[in-house]
C-alpha positions in Angstrom: -36.6 231.0 165.1 -33.5 233.1 165.5 -31.3 233.9 162.7 -28.2 232.2 164.3 -30.2 229.0 164.7 -31.0 229.0 160.9 -27.3 229.6 160.1 -26.2 226.7 162.3 -28.8 224.4 160.8 -27.6 225.3 157.3 -23.9 224.8 158.3 -24.5 221.4 159.8 -26.7 220.2 156.9 -24.1 221.4 154.3 -21.2 219.8 156.2 -23.1 216.5 156.5 -24.0 216.4 152.9 -20.5 217.2 151.8 -18.9 214.6 154.1 -21.3 211.9 152.9 -20.8 212.8 149.3 -17.0 212.9 149.6 -16.7 209.7 151.5 -16.7 207.5 148.4 -13.7 209.4 147.0 -11.7 210.2 150.1 -12.3 207.9 153.0 -15.0 205.9 154.7 -14.3 207.8 157.9 -16.3 210.6 156.4 -19.5 208.6 156.7 -19.0 208.6 160.5 -18.2 212.3 160.4 -21.2 213.0 158.2 -23.3 211.1 160.8 -21.9 213.4 163.5 -23.0 216.4 161.5 -26.4 214.9 160.9 -26.6 214.5 164.7 -25.6 218.1 165.2 -28.2 219.2 162.7 -30.9 217.1 164.4 -30.1 218.4 167.8 -30.1 222.0 166.8 -33.4 221.5 164.9 -35.0 219.9 167.9 -33.7 222.7 170.1 -35.2 225.3 167.8 -38.6 223.6 167.4 -39.1 222.3 171.0 -40.1 224.6 173.9 -37.3 223.0 176.0 -33.7 224.2 175.7 -31.6 221.3 174.7 -28.3 223.1 175.5 -28.9 223.5 179.2 -29.0 221.1 182.1 -29.2 217.4 181.7 -29.8 217.7 177.9 -26.5 219.5 177.5 -24.7 216.7 179.4 -26.3 214.1 177.1 -25.4 216.2 174.0 -21.8 216.5 175.1 -21.5 212.8 175.9 -22.8 211.8 172.5 -20.4 214.3 170.8 -17.4 213.0 172.7 -18.4 209.4 171.8 -18.6 210.4 168.1 -15.3 212.2 168.2 -13.5 209.4 170.0 -14.8 206.9 167.4 -13.6 209.2 164.6 -10.2 209.6 166.1 -9.8 205.8 166.6 -10.9 205.1 163.0 -8.5 207.7 161.7 -5.6 206.2 163.6 -6.5 202.7 162.3 -6.7 203.9 158.7 -3.3 205.7 159.0 -1.6 202.6 160.5 -3.1 200.4 157.9 -1.9 202.6 155.0 1.7 202.5 156.2 
């Protein structure tokens, strides 16, 4: 395992835990954002442990598609919450 992979794993895990913990106090959108960070953690962990590189070729396209879907859902939820609070 490379040092940078370990750093990324720690970053994604800490961000996921913080978002899920803070969701009760701040906003339910953080549950979705925490799920996104859990996905990022899992993808990086699988990339580190498997002999196949998950950040090249078709796997990279799948990764980007899932990331875009997560981010679009987060943006839509954010807009809905902001409009509802006005």
